[in-house]
VOKOLLUM-27446 format. One record per residue (C-alpha): residue in three letters; x, y, z. Coordinates in steps of 0.05 Angstrom, whole numbers. Example, Ala and Ser with C-alpha at 12.3 -4.5 7.8 and 13.67 -1.06 7.14 Angstrom:
# residues 2
rolo r = ALA&u = 246&v = -90&w = 156
rolo r = SER&u = 273&v = -21&w = 143
# end
This chain:
# residues 510
rolo r = MET&u = -3118&v = -1639&w = 3916
rolo r = THR&u = -3160&v = -1627&w = 3977
rolo r = VAL&u = -3145&v = -1553&w = 3977
rolo r = ARG&u = -3163&v = -1549&w = 3904
rolo r = LEU&u = -3231&v = -1581&w = 3916
rolo r = ILE&u = -3246&v = -1532&w = 3972
rolo r = LEU&u = -3222&v = -1472&w = 3933
rolo r = TYR&u = -3270&v = -1485&w = 3876
rolo r = SER&u = -3327&v = -1510&w = 3918
rolo r = PRO&u = -3398&v = -1487&w = 3899
rolo r = ASN&u = -3404&v = -1446&w = 3963
rolo r = PHE&u = -3340&v = -1408&w = 3947
rolo r = ALA&u = -3363&v = -1395&w = 3875
rolo r = GLN&u = -3429&v = -1370&w = 3902
rolo r = MET&u = -3394&v = -1322&w = 3948
rolo r = GLN&u = -3351&v = -1295&w = 3892
rolo r = ARG&u = -3412&v = -1287&w = 3847
rolo r = LYS&u = -3451&v = -1252&w = 3901
rolo r = PHE&u = -3392&v = -1204&w = 3914
rolo r = ILE&u = -3383&v = -1186&w = 3840
rolo r = ARG&u = -3457&v = -1176&w = 3825
rolo r = ASN&u = -3470&v = -1133&w = 3885
rolo r = LEU&u = -3405&v = -1095&w = 3877
rolo r = ALA&u = -3426&v = -1078&w = 3806
rolo r = LEU&u = -3494&v = -1054&w = 3832
rolo r = LEU&u = -3462&v = -1013&w = 3887
rolo r = ILE&u = -3412&v = -980&w = 3841
rolo r = PHE&u = -3465&v = -965&w = 3789
rolo r = LEU&u = -3511&v = -932&w = 3840
rolo r = ASN&u = -3454&v = -892&w = 3871
rolo r = LEU&u = -3427&v = -870&w = 3803
rolo r = LEU&u = -3498&v = -848&w = 3786
rolo r = VAL&u = -3507&v = -807&w = 3849
rolo r = LYS&u = -3444&v = -788&w = 3887
rolo r = PRO&u = -3404&v = -753&w = 3832
rolo r = PHE&u = -3461&v = -704&w = 3823
rolo r = TRP&u = -3465&v = -694&w = 3899
rolo r = ILE&u = -3390&v = -684&w = 3909
rolo r = LEU&u = -3372&v = -647&w = 3845
rolo r = GLY&u = -3438&v = -612&w = 3835
rolo r = VAL&u = -3476&v = -595&w = 3899
rolo r = ASP&u = -3422&v = -599&w = 3954
rolo r = ARG&u = -3370&v = -564&w = 3910
rolo r = GLU&u = -3421&v = -511&w = 3890
rolo r = VAL&u = -3437&v = -497&w = 3963
rolo r = GLN&u = -3363&v = -483&w = 3977
rolo r = ASN&u = -3358&v = -438&w = 3916
rolo r = ILE&u = -3420&v = -399&w = 3939
rolo r = VAL&u = -3402&v = -389&w = 4012
rolo r = GLY&u = -3327&v = -384&w = 4001
rolo r = PRO&u = -3267&v = -423&w = 4029
rolo r = GLY&u = -3268&v = -388&w = 4097
rolo r = GLU&u = -3342&v = -401&w = 4111
rolo r = TYR&u = -3338&v = -472&w = 4085
rolo r = GLY&u = -3274&v = -483&w = 4125
rolo r = PHE&u = -3312&v = -461&w = 4187
rolo r = TYR&u = -3364&v = -514&w = 4174
rolo r = PHE&u = -3313&v = -567&w = 4153
rolo r = ALA&u = -3273&v = -559&w = 4217
rolo r = VAL&u = -3336&v = -567&w = 4260
rolo r = LEU&u = -3358&v = -627&w = 4219
rolo r = ASN&u = -3291&v = -662&w = 4228
rolo r = PHE&u = -3292&v = -645&w = 4302
rolo r = SER&u = -3358&v = -682&w = 4308
rolo r = PHE&u = -3327&v = -741&w = 4271
rolo r = LEU&u = -3273&v = -748&w = 4323
rolo r = PHE&u = -3324&v = -770&w = 4375
rolo r = TYR&u = -3369&v = -809&w = 4327
rolo r = ILE&u = -3347&v = -873&w = 4361
rolo r = LEU&u = -3389&v = -854&w = 4422
rolo r = LEU&u = -3451&v = -863&w = 4378
rolo r = ASP&u = -3430&v = -932&w = 4358
rolo r = LEU&u = -3377&v = -962&w = 4404
rolo r = GLY&u = -3360&v = -1013&w = 4349
rolo r = ILE&u = -3431&v = -1040&w = 4349
rolo r = THR&u = -3441&v = -1033&w = 4274
rolo r = ASN&u = -3379&v = -1073&w = 4254
rolo r = PHE&u = -3393&v = -1125&w = 4308
rolo r = ASN&u = -3466&v = -1130&w = 4287
rolo r = ASN&u = -3449&v = -1138&w = 4213
rolo r = ARG&u = -3401&v = -1196&w = 4228
rolo r = ASN&u = -3447&v = -1226&w = 4281
rolo r = ILE&u = -3512&v = -1225&w = 4240
rolo r = ALA&u = -3474&v = -1253&w = 4179
rolo r = GLN&u = -3455&v = -1313&w = 4222
rolo r = ASN&u = -3520&v = -1317&w = 4264
rolo r = ASN&u = -3581&v = -1293&w = 4225
rolo r = GLN&u = -3629&v = -1317&w = 4278
rolo r = LEU&u = -3606&v = -1263&w = 4327
rolo r = LEU&u = -3634&v = -1205&w = 4285
rolo r = ASN&u = -3699&v = -1194&w = 4323
rolo r = LYS&u = -3669&v = -1199&w = 4393
rolo r = HIS&u = -3609&v = -1154&w = 4377
rolo r = LEU&u = -3648&v = -1102&w = 4338
rolo r = ALA&u = -3693&v = -1086&w = 4397
rolo r = GLY&u = -3637&v = -1084&w = 4448
rolo r = ILE&u = -3585&v = -1048&w = 4405
rolo r = GLY&u = -3637&v = -998&w = 4381
rolo r = THR&u = -3649&v = -976&w = 4453
rolo r = LEU&u = -3574&v = -975&w = 4467
rolo r = LYS&u = -3561&v = -930&w = 4406
rolo r = ILE&u = -3609&v = -877&w = 4433
rolo r = ILE&u = -3573&v = -877&w = 4500
rolo r = LEU&u = -3507&v = -869&w = 4464
rolo r = GLY&u = -3536&v = -811&w = 4425
rolo r = PHE&u = -3548&v = -772&w = 4490
rolo r = LEU&u = -3477&v = -789&w = 4514
rolo r = TYR&u = -3448&v = -765&w = 4448
rolo r = ALA&u = -3485&v = -698&w = 4452
rolo r = ILE&u = -3460&v = -685&w = 4523
rolo r = VAL&u = -3388&v = -700&w = 4505
rolo r = ILE&u = -3383&v = -659&w = 4441
rolo r = PHE&u = -3415&v = -598&w = 4473
rolo r = LEU&u = -3371&v = -603&w = 4535
rolo r = ILE&u = -3307&v = -610&w = 4495
rolo r = GLY&u = -3328&v = -558&w = 4444
rolo r = TRP&u = -3339&v = -509&w = 4501
rolo r = VAL&u = -3272&v = -527&w = 4534
rolo r = ILE&u = -3232&v = -515&w = 4470
rolo r = GLY&u = -3265&v = -447&w = 4460
rolo r = TYR&u = -3320&v = -456&w = 4408
rolo r = ASP&u = -3362&v = -393&w = 4402
rolo r = GLN&u = -3438&v = -389&w = 4400
rolo r = ARG&u = -3444&v = -400&w = 4324
rolo r = GLN&u = -3396&v = -459&w = 4325
rolo r = LEU&u = -3437&v = -491&w = 4380
rolo r = TYR&u = -3501&v = -479&w = 4342
rolo r = ILE&u = -3473&v = -513&w = 4279
rolo r = LEU&u = -3446&v = -568&w = 4323
rolo r = THR&u = -3517&v = -581&w = 4349
rolo r = TRP&u = -3543&v = -596&w = 4279
rolo r = VAL&u = -3481&v = -632&w = 4255
rolo r = GLY&u = -3481&v = -675&w = 4318
rolo r = PHE&u = -3554&v = -694&w = 4307
rolo r = ASN&u = -3536&v = -711&w = 4235
rolo r = GLN&u = -3481&v = -756&w = 4260
rolo r = PHE&u = -3531&v = -792&w = 4305
rolo r = LEU&u = -3578&v = -804&w = 4247
rolo r = LEU&u = -3520&v = -827&w = 4203
rolo r = SER&u = -3498&v = -875&w = 4257
rolo r = PHE&u = -3568&v = -904&w = 4262
rolo r = ILE&u = -3572&v = -912&w = 4186
rolo r = LEU&u = -3505&v = -949&w = 4184
rolo r = TYR&u = -3528&v = -994&w = 4241
rolo r = LEU&u = -3592&v = -1011&w = 4205
rolo r = ARG&u = -3553&v = -1024&w = 4141
rolo r = SER&u = -3506&v = -1071&w = 4179
rolo r = ASN&u = -3566&v = -1116&w = 4191
rolo r = LEU&u = -3583&v = -1117&w = 4117
rolo r = GLY&u = -3510&v = -1131&w = 4099
rolo r = GLY&u = -3506&v = -1186&w = 4152
rolo r = LEU&u = -3567&v = -1219&w = 4120
rolo r = LEU&u = -3531&v = -1212&w = 4053
rolo r = LEU&u = -3589&v = -1168&w = 4027
rolo r = PHE&u = -3540&v = -1127&w = 3987
rolo r = LYS&u = -3590&v = -1100&w = 3936
rolo r = THR&u = -3633&v = -1067&w = 3990
rolo r = ASP&u = -3571&v = -1043&w = 4026
rolo r = SER&u = -3543&v = -1014&w = 3961
rolo r = LEU&u = -3606&v = -973&w = 3947
rolo r = ILE&u = -3608&v = -946&w = 4018
rolo r = SER&u = -3533&v = -929&w = 4014
rolo r = VAL&u = -3547&v = -875&w = 3962
rolo r = LEU&u = -3616&v = -853&w = 3985
rolo r = ASP&u = -3591&v = -799&w = 4032
rolo r = ARG&u = -3547&v = -769&w = 3977
rolo r = VAL&u = -3605&v = -770&w = 3927
rolo r = LEU&u = -3649&v = -732&w = 3977
rolo r = MET&u = -3593&v = -683&w = 3993
rolo r = ILE&u = -3583&v = -669&w = 3918
rolo r = MET&u = -3657&v = -654&w = 3911
rolo r = PHE&u = -3662&v = -609&w = 3972
rolo r = CYS&u = -3596&v = -572&w = 3961
rolo r = SER&u = -3611&v = -562&w = 3887
rolo r = ILE&u = -3676&v = -528&w = 3906
rolo r = LEU&u = -3641&v = -484&w = 3956
rolo r = ILE&u = -3582&v = -466&w = 3910
rolo r = TRP&u = -3614&v = -458&w = 3842
rolo r = THR&u = -3687&v = -437&w = 3854
rolo r = ASN&u = -3677&v = -382&w = 3907
rolo r = ILE&u = -3743&v = -406&w = 3936
rolo r = PHE&u = -3729&v = -376&w = 4004
rolo r = GLY&u = -3697&v = -313&w = 3977
rolo r = GLY&u = -3632&v = -282&w = 3999
rolo r = GLN&u = -3561&v = -309&w = 3998
rolo r = PHE&u = -3547&v = -383&w = 4010
rolo r = HIS&u = -3520&v = -396&w = 4079
rolo r = ILE&u = -3479&v = -456&w = 4103
rolo r = GLU&u = -3534&v = -470&w = 4155
rolo r = TRP&u = -3582&v = -486&w = 4098
rolo r = PHE&u = -3534&v = -540&w = 4075
rolo r = VAL&u = -3535&v = -572&w = 4144
rolo r = TYR&u = -3611&v = -569&w = 4149
rolo r = ALA&u = -3618&v = -604&w = 4082
rolo r = GLN&u = -3573&v = -660&w = 4107
rolo r = THR&u = -3615&v = -668&w = 4170
rolo r = LEU&u = -3680&v = -677&w = 4131
rolo r = SER&u = -3647&v = -726&w = 4083
rolo r = TYR&u = -3619&v = -769&w = 4140
rolo r = LEU&u = -3686&v = -770&w = 4176
rolo r = ILE&u = -3723&v = -796&w = 4115
rolo r = THR&u = -3668&v = -847&w = 4100
rolo r = ALA&u = -3667&v = -873&w = 4172
rolo r = LEU&u = -3742&v = -884&w = 4170
rolo r = ILE&u = -3739&v = -923&w = 4105
rolo r = ALA&u = -3680&v = -965&w = 4129
rolo r = PHE&u = -3717&v = -980&w = 4194
rolo r = ILE&u = -3778&v = -1004&w = 4155
rolo r = ALA&u = -3733&v = -1049&w = 4111
rolo r = VAL&u = -3701&v = -1082&w = 4171
rolo r = LEU&u = -3766&v = -1088&w = 4208
rolo r = SER&u = -3796&v = -1127&w = 4150
rolo r = LYS&u = -3742&v = -1180&w = 4162
rolo r = SER&u = -3741&v = -1181&w = 4238
rolo r = GLY&u = -3816&v = -1183&w = 4252
rolo r = LYS&u = -3851&v = -1148&w = 4309
rolo r = LEU&u = -3804&v = -1104&w = 4349
rolo r = LYS&u = -3809&v = -1084&w = 4422
rolo r = MET&u = -3757&v = -1036&w = 4449
rolo r = SER&u = -3728&v = -1062&w = 4515
rolo r = TRP&u = -3687&v = -1037&w = 4574
rolo r = ASN&u = -3640&v = -1095&w = 4587
rolo r = VAL&u = -3577&v = -1074&w = 4623
rolo r = PRO&u = -3543&v = -1143&w = 4621
rolo r = PHE&u = -3555&v = -1145&w = 4546
rolo r = PHE&u = -3527&v = -1075&w = 4538
rolo r = LEU&u = -3465&v = -1094&w = 4577
rolo r = MET&u = -3456&v = -1158&w = 4537
rolo r = ILE&u = -3461&v = -1121&w = 4470
rolo r = LEU&u = -3413&v = -1067&w = 4494
rolo r = LYS&u = -3363&v = -1118&w = 4519
rolo r = LYS&u = -3363&v = -1154&w = 4452
rolo r = SER&u = -3361&v = -1091&w = 4410
rolo r = LEU&u = -3309&v = -1050&w = 4450
rolo r = PRO&u = -3249&v = -1077&w = 4411
rolo r = PHE&u = -3285&v = -1053&w = 4347
rolo r = ALA&u = -3300&v = -987&w = 4383
rolo r = LEU&u = -3227&v = -974&w = 4400
rolo r = LEU&u = -3207&v = -989&w = 4328
rolo r = VAL&u = -3258&v = -941&w = 4300
rolo r = LEU&u = -3239&v = -887&w = 4351
rolo r = LEU&u = -3165&v = -890&w = 4334
rolo r = MET&u = -3177&v = -892&w = 4259
rolo r = SER&u = -3227&v = -834&w = 4263
rolo r = PHE&u = -3175&v = -791&w = 4297
rolo r = TYR&u = -3120&v = -801&w = 4247
rolo r = ASN&u = -3169&v = -797&w = 4188
rolo r = ARG&u = -3207&v = -736&w = 4210
rolo r = ILE&u = -3166&v = -694&w = 4258
rolo r = ASP&u = -3125&v = -656&w = 4205
rolo r = PRO&u = -3176&v = -600&w = 4191
rolo r = VAL&u = -3191&v = -592&w = 4265
rolo r = LEU&u = -3117&v = -583&w = 4281
rolo r = ILE&u = -3109&v = -534&w = 4223
rolo r = GLU&u = -3165&v = -491&w = 4249
rolo r = ARG&u = -3141&v = -495&w = 4322
rolo r = LEU&u = -3065&v = -488&w = 4311
rolo r = LEU&u = -3068&v = -429&w = 4262
rolo r = PRO&u = -3094&v = -362&w = 4286
rolo r = GLY&u = -3163&v = -333&w = 4268
rolo r = GLU&u = -3183&v = -327&w = 4195
rolo r = LEU&u = -3118&v = -361&w = 4173
rolo r = GLY&u = -3141&v = -425&w = 4207
rolo r = GLU&u = -3210&v = -424&w = 4174
rolo r = SER&u = -3183&v = -406&w = 4105
rolo r = GLN&u = -3129&v = -460&w = 4108
rolo r = SER&u = -3181&v = -510&w = 4131
rolo r = GLY&u = -3221&v = -490&w = 4070
rolo r = VAL&u = -3160&v = -500&w = 4025
rolo r = TYR&u = -3150&v = -569&w = 4055
rolo r = ALA&u = -3224&v = -584&w = 4045
rolo r = GLN&u = -3219&v = -568&w = 3970
rolo r = ALA&u = -3165&v = -621&w = 3961
rolo r = PHE&u = -3195&v = -670&w = 4012
rolo r = ARG&u = -3262&v = -672&w = 3977
rolo r = LEU&u = -3237&v = -716&w = 3921
rolo r = LEU&u = -3199&v = -761&w = 3969
rolo r = ASP&u = -3264&v = -769&w = 4008
rolo r = ALA&u = -3300&v = -786&w = 3943
rolo r = GLY&u = -3247&v = -838&w = 3927
rolo r = GLN&u = -3248&v = -871&w = 3995
rolo r = ASN&u = -3324&v = -872&w = 3993
rolo r = PHE&u = -3319&v = -918&w = 3932
rolo r = SER&u = -3265&v = -959&w = 3966
rolo r = TYR&u = -3311&v = -966&w = 4027
rolo r = LEU&u = -3361&v = -1002&w = 3982
rolo r = PHE&u = -3313&v = -1061&w = 3979
rolo r = ALA&u = -3310&v = -1064&w = 4055
rolo r = VAL&u = -3386&v = -1062&w = 4062
rolo r = LEU&u = -3392&v = -1124&w = 4018
rolo r = LEU&u = -3329&v = -1160&w = 4040
rolo r = LEU&u = -3337&v = -1158&w = 4116
rolo r = PRO&u = -3398&v = -1205&w = 4119
rolo r = ILE&u = -3371&v = -1248&w = 4062
rolo r = PHE&u = -3302&v = -1255&w = 4094
rolo r = SER&u = -3334&v = -1269&w = 4161
rolo r = LYS&u = -3376&v = -1325&w = 4134
rolo r = MET&u = -3320&v = -1356&w = 4093
rolo r = LEU&u = -3271&v = -1355&w = 4151
rolo r = LYS&u = -3323&v = -1386&w = 4197
rolo r = ASP&u = -3335&v = -1441&w = 4146
rolo r = LYS&u = -3259&v = -1449&w = 4139
rolo r = GLN&u = -3260&v = -1432&w = 4065
rolo r = PRO&u = -3196&v = -1403&w = 4035
rolo r = VAL&u = -3202&v = -1329&w = 4019
rolo r = ASP&u = -3139&v = -1320&w = 3977
rolo r = GLN&u = -3173&v = -1314&w = 3909
rolo r = LEU&u = -3226&v = -1265&w = 3934
rolo r = VAL&u = -3174&v = -1222&w = 3969
rolo r = GLN&u = -3130&v = -1220&w = 3907
rolo r = MET&u = -3189&v = -1205&w = 3861
rolo r = SER&u = -3217&v = -1149&w = 3904
rolo r = PHE&u = -3148&v = -1119&w = 3918
rolo r = SER&u = -3131&v = -1121&w = 3844
rolo r = LEU&u = -3195&v = -1084&w = 3827
rolo r = ILE&u = -3190&v = -1031&w = 3880
rolo r = ILE&u = -3116&v = -1016&w = 3872
rolo r = SER&u = -3121&v = -1012&w = 3796
rolo r = GLY&u = -3174&v = -958&w = 3803
rolo r = ALA&u = -3136&v = -921&w = 3857
rolo r = LEU&u = -3072&v = -921&w = 3816
rolo r = ILE&u = -3108&v = -892&w = 3755
rolo r = ILE&u = -3138&v = -837&w = 3799
rolo r = LEU&u = -3070&v = -823&w = 3831
rolo r = VAL&u = -3033&v = -815&w = 3765
rolo r = VAL&u = -3088&v = -771&w = 3734
rolo r = SER&u = -3087&v = -727&w = 3797
rolo r = PHE&u = -3011&v = -723&w = 3797
rolo r = PHE&u = -3007&v = -698&w = 3725
rolo r = PHE&u = -3071&v = -656&w = 3722
rolo r = GLY&u = -3078&v = -631&w = 3794
rolo r = ASN&u = -3077&v = -557&w = 3778
rolo r = GLU&u = -3127&v = -564&w = 3721
rolo r = ILE&u = -3175&v = -605&w = 3763
rolo r = MET&u = -3174&v = -554&w = 3820
rolo r = LYS&u = -3186&v = -496&w = 3772
rolo r = LEU&u = -3244&v = -534&w = 3741
rolo r = MET&u = -3276&v = -547&w = 3808
rolo r = TYR&u = -3266&v = -481&w = 3844
rolo r = THR&u = -3282&v = -411&w = 3820
rolo r = GLN&u = -3254&v = -344&w = 3841
rolo r = GLY&u = -3289&v = -319&w = 3903
rolo r = GLU&u = -3326&v = -254&w = 3909
rolo r = GLY&u = -3275&v = -199&w = 3926
rolo r = GLU&u = -3217&v = -248&w = 3916
rolo r = SER&u = -3160&v = -222&w = 3873
rolo r = PRO&u = -3135&v = -263&w = 3814
rolo r = ASP&u = -3068&v = -273&w = 3848
rolo r = ALA&u = -3100&v = -296&w = 3913
rolo r = TYR&u = -3144&v = -344&w = 3874
rolo r = LEU&u = -3085&v = -374&w = 3837
rolo r = GLU&u = -3047&v = -381&w = 3902
rolo r = ARG&u = -3105&v = -417&w = 3934
rolo r = ILE&u = -3113&v = -464&w = 3874
rolo r = GLY&u = -3038&v = -478&w = 3874
rolo r = GLN&u = -3039&v = -496&w = 3948
rolo r = SER&u = -3099&v = -541&w = 3939
rolo r = ALA&u = -3069&v = -575&w = 3877
rolo r = LEU&u = -3005&v = -592&w = 3915
rolo r = ILE&u = -3044&v = -619&w = 3974
rolo r = PHE&u = -3090&v = -656&w = 3926
rolo r = ARG&u = -3031&v = -692&w = 3894
rolo r = LEU&u = -3005&v = -713&w = 3961
rolo r = LEU&u = -3072&v = -737&w = 3988
rolo r = MET&u = -3083&v = -782&w = 3928
rolo r = PHE&u = -3024&v = -824&w = 3953
rolo r = SER&u = -3067&v = -833&w = 4016
rolo r = LEU&u = -3121&v = -863&w = 3971
rolo r = LEU&u = -3074&v = -921&w = 3954
rolo r = ALA&u = -3063&v = -935&w = 4027
rolo r = ILE&u = -3137&v = -928&w = 4045
rolo r = SER&u = -3156&v = -975&w = 3989
rolo r = ALA&u = -3108&v = -1028&w = 4014
rolo r = THR&u = -3135&v = -1018&w = 4085
rolo r = TYR&u = -3207&v = -1030&w = 4062
rolo r = ILE&u = -3186&v = -1098&w = 4036
rolo r = PHE&u = -3134&v = -1124&w = 4086
rolo r = GLY&u = -3162&v = -1086&w = 4147
rolo r = THR&u = -3231&v = -1115&w = 4132
rolo r = LEU&u = -3201&v = -1184&w = 4126
rolo r = LEU&u = -3167&v = -1177&w = 4193
rolo r = THR&u = -3232&v = -1151&w = 4224
rolo r = ALA&u = -3270&v = -1212&w = 4197
rolo r = ASN&u = -3214&v = -1255&w = 4227
rolo r = ASN&u = -3226&v = -1220&w = 4294
rolo r = SER&u = -3154&v = -1196&w = 4296
rolo r = LEU&u = -3175&v = -1133&w = 4332
rolo r = LYS&u = -3118&v = -1130&w = 4381
rolo r = GLN&u = -3068&v = -1125&w = 4324
rolo r = LEU&u = -3111&v = -1075&w = 4286
rolo r = ASN&u = -3117&v = -1031&w = 4347
rolo r = GLY&u = -3042&v = -1031&w = 4356
rolo r = VAL&u = -3033&v = -1010&w = 4283
rolo r = ALA&u = -3085&v = -955&w = 4290
rolo r = LEU&u = -3051&v = -928&w = 4353
rolo r = VAL&u = -2985&v = -923&w = 4314
rolo r = GLY&u = -3022&v = -885&w = 4259
rolo r = LEU&u = -3054&v = -837&w = 4309
rolo r = ILE&u = -2989&v = -821&w = 4345
rolo r = LEU&u = -2952&v = -810&w = 4280
rolo r = ASN&u = -3007&v = -766&w = 4253
rolo r = LEU&u = -3011&v = -722&w = 4315
rolo r = VAL&u = -2936&v = -714&w = 4321
rolo r = LEU&u = -2928&v = -694&w = 4248
rolo r = ASN&u = -2988&v = -647&w = 4250
rolo r = PHE&u = -2962&v = -609&w = 4310
rolo r = LEU&u = -2893&v = -605&w = 4279
rolo r = LEU&u = -2913&v = -587&w = 4208
rolo r = ILE&u = -2978&v = -545&w = 4210
rolo r = PRO&u = -2948&v = -482&w = 4243
rolo r = GLY&u = -2894&v = -477&w = 4189
rolo r = HIS&u = -2926&v = -509&w = 4128
rolo r = LEU&u = -3000&v = -495&w = 4141
rolo r = ALA&u = -3049&v = -543&w = 4107
rolo r = LEU&u = -2993&v = -576&w = 4068
rolo r = GLY&u = -2963&v = -600&w = 4133
rolo r = ALA&u = -3029&v = -635&w = 4150
rolo r = ALA&u = -3028&v = -669&w = 4082
rolo r = ILE&u = -2958&v = -696&w = 4095
rolo r = ALA&u = -2981&v = -722&w = 4162
rolo r = ASN&u = -3042&v = -756&w = 4131
rolo r = VAL&u = -3002&v = -791&w = 4076
rolo r = SER&u = -2949&v = -815&w = 4126
rolo r = ALA&u = -3000&v = -844&w = 4176
rolo r = GLN&u = -3043&v = -877&w = 4122
rolo r = GLY&u = -2983&v = -907&w = 4086
rolo r = ILE&u = -2950&v = -938&w = 4146
rolo r = THR&u = -3014&v = -966&w = 4176
rolo r = ALA&u = -3034&v = -996&w = 4109
rolo r = LEU&u = -2967&v = -1030&w = 4100
rolo r = ILE&u = -2969&v = -1061&w = 4169
rolo r = GLN&u = -3040&v = -1087&w = 4157
rolo r = VAL&u = -3019&v = -1120&w = 4092
rolo r = LEU&u = -2960&v = -1154&w = 4127
rolo r = LEU&u = -3005&v = -1176&w = 4185
rolo r = ALA&u = -3057&v = -1206&w = 4137
rolo r = TYR&u = -3004&v = -1245&w = 4100
rolo r = LYS&u = -2975&v = -1272&w = 4165
rolo r = MET&u = -3039&v = -1286&w = 4205
rolo r = ILE&u = -3083&v = -1314&w = 4149
rolo r = SER&u = -3027&v = -1344&w = 4107
rolo r = LEU&u = -3048&v = -1308&w = 4043
rolo r = ARG&u = -3019&v = -1331&w = 3978
rolo r = PHE&u = -3025&v = -1290&w = 3914
rolo r = ASP&u = -3004&v = -1313&w = 3844
rolo r = ARG&u = -2931&v = -1295&w = 3833
rolo r = GLY&u = -2949&v = -1264&w = 3766
rolo r = PHE&u = -2996&v = -1215&w = 3800
rolo r = TYR&u = -2938&v = -1176&w = 3830
rolo r = ILE&u = -2903&v = -1172&w = 3763
rolo r = ARG&u = -2966&v = -1148&w = 3728
rolo r = LEU&u = -2980&v = -1097&w = 3782
rolo r = SER&u = -2909&v = -1069&w = 3778
rolo r = GLY&u = -2914&v = -1065&w = 3703
rolo r = PHE&u = -2980&v = -1029&w = 3708
rolo r = VAL&u = -2951&v = -976&w = 3755
rolo r = PHE&u = -2892&v = -964&w = 3707
rolo r = LEU&u = -2937&v = -959&w = 3645
rolo r = LEU&u = -2985&v = -912&w = 3680
rolo r = PHE&u = -2930&v = -861&w = 3696
rolo r = MET&u = -2902&v = -867&w = 3626
rolo r = LEU&u = -2972&v = -855&w = 3600
rolo r = GLY&u = -2979&v = -794&w = 3644
rolo r = LEU&u = -2912&v = -765&w = 3620
rolo r = ALA&u = -2933&v = -776&w = 3547
rolo r = ALA&u = -3001&v = -744&w = 3558
rolo r = VAL&u = -2970&v = -681&w = 3588
rolo r = HIS&u = -2906&v = -672&w = 3548
rolo r = LEU&u = -2912&v = -707&w = 3481
rolo r = PHE&u = -2982&v = -692&w = 3456
rolo r = ASN&u = -3007&v = -621&w = 3446
rolo r = LEU&u = -3078&v = -636&w = 3469
rolo r = ASP&u = -3130&v = -601&w = 3512
rolo r = TRP&u = -3120&v = -627&w = 3583
rolo r = LYS&u = -3191&v = -655&w = 3587
rolo r = LEU&u = -3181&v = -695&w = 3524
rolo r = ALA&u = -3112&v = -718&w = 3546
rolo r = CYS&u = -3141&v = -738&w = 3613
rolo r = GLY&u = -3198&v = -777&w = 3581
rolo r = LEU&u = -3150&v = -813&w = 3533
rolo r = MET&u = -3104&v = -829&w = 3591
rolo r = ILE&u = -3159&v = -860&w = 3633
rolo r = THR&u = -3185&v = -901&w = 3574
rolo r = THR&u = -3116&v = -926&w = 3556
rolo r = ALA&u = -3101&v = -943&w = 3630
rolo r = LEU&u = -3165&v = -984&w = 3635
rolo r = PHE&u = -3146&v = -1021&w = 3571
rolo r = ILE&u = -3077&v = -1036&w = 3600
rolo r = ALA&u = -3109&v = -1061&w = 3664
rolo r = PHE&u = -3153&v = -1108&w = 3623
rolo r = VAL&u = -3094&v = -1134&w = 3583
rolo r = LEU&u = -3053&v = -1146&w = 3647
rolo r = ARG&u = -3114&v = -1182&w = 3677
rolo r = LEU&u = -3116&v = -1134&w = 3736
rolo r = ILE&u = -3189&v = -1126&w = 3718
rolo r = PRO&u = -3206&v = -1198&w = 3699
rolo r = VAL&u = -3267&v = -1187&w = 3655
rolo r = ARG&u = -3270&v = -1259&w = 3629
rolo r = ALA&u = -3269&v = -1287&w = 3699
rolo r = PHE&u = -3325&v = -1240&w = 3719
rolo r = ILE&u = -3369&v = -1260&w = 3660
rolo r = SER&u = -3356&v = -1334&w = 3672
rolo r = MET&u = -3371&v = -1325&w = 3746
rolo r = LEU&u = -3436&v = -1288&w = 3735
rolo r = LYS&u = -3460&v = -1339&w = 3684
rolo r = SER&u = -3442&v = -1399&w = 3726
rolo r = GLN&u = -3498&v = -1430&w = 3767
rolo r = PRO&u = -3465&v = -1478&w = 3815
rolo r = LYS&u = -3507&v = -1531&w = 3849
rolo r = ILE&u = -3511&v = -1521&w = 3924
# end
């Protein structure tokens, strides 16, 4: 009886309502903006410059991601959790951490240039790395500022800022691509410059939003404070470092392990398929943004999290499964729709490139399932401060990813990197789920597993029917398949609409 009273306490209901409302806002804003960015602007840039040129940029971009942790050292995740539990520390921490972030920016610049030079980057690669590295610094600062808004549970403001950089990029890139305002052929450098300007404006607006909550700010040089923050955030830093490597190292290894133009073109082929995985995991990341401060506060207040975990996992995995099945059955058609034949590229070469990307695309969508699970259970373990265990899991993922990449890329090219990615993501996600069940004593409804298994079976039957039984245009078949899959998810209560409506209408007394 006691557990039941706690489970349905007003505070718990308030947390659930806050999560659902702000998740709806986040998804709405991201659906409004990011598909146009990913499928419109970013895709169009690759079509214009070609897979080789875009692969050149994509490899450098992912190289910069490998050392992104030096810009943050786990501070953002630590700060999100810490401010959610201790709002009164905002002013003190904002001043000190702001100064520390600038110092880390200089450290990051030195490291990426030194390592880039050691591994043989040429003058143009180092030039692009300069701008990409500066963009990473700005992005890191934006995410840190947003962690303060999230920690204060100001999710509406955070949601608006989360899409602002993409809105600005769409505006600037659209002008560059479709107006020919500067004349001449579009260059990949223009794409990078547009990102820089967008991040600068977004960082300024985010800073103003946080400053309005913290009050007067005075930057300070406080070495003991820096050391204290670094000590507390280092476990987060190690986790982000390990995960960054096994999430982002694939294109870098493709470009480095394969000779010359083959490395750049295969990196471009991988980028074509990875773009939609990146889009999918961006939406999955929205759950983690909201759940980390909510989980942190609930665990601190000793509130059970089972219902919220089950609800969020049910939502995210249902969407990921639908995307996976659609990608599995319509991979070739989706790749042909997204990417055009390049200038001077023969029809046979184009079809070969599309076929490679489609196969990689189908594989990588299995990674989306694993990543989605990680964003729920990994976030829960982070909120529980189970960082030692998470770091061990991430180390396993990194070692597995590296070994498989070195074994498979030379013989199987970009496909080998996709196999490595799926293997590392799948194993690390499974371990995190088992850890969460053991360490936090999670309990889901028994019927949930039956409903989820039935949903998977029905989805694949639906896919087979859409492809083999009905003589329909693939776009229509795809649309009908998605609509029917959503209806099935509603019927099986994997997307509990009635519970959402009841939760949003309820006004518990606090």
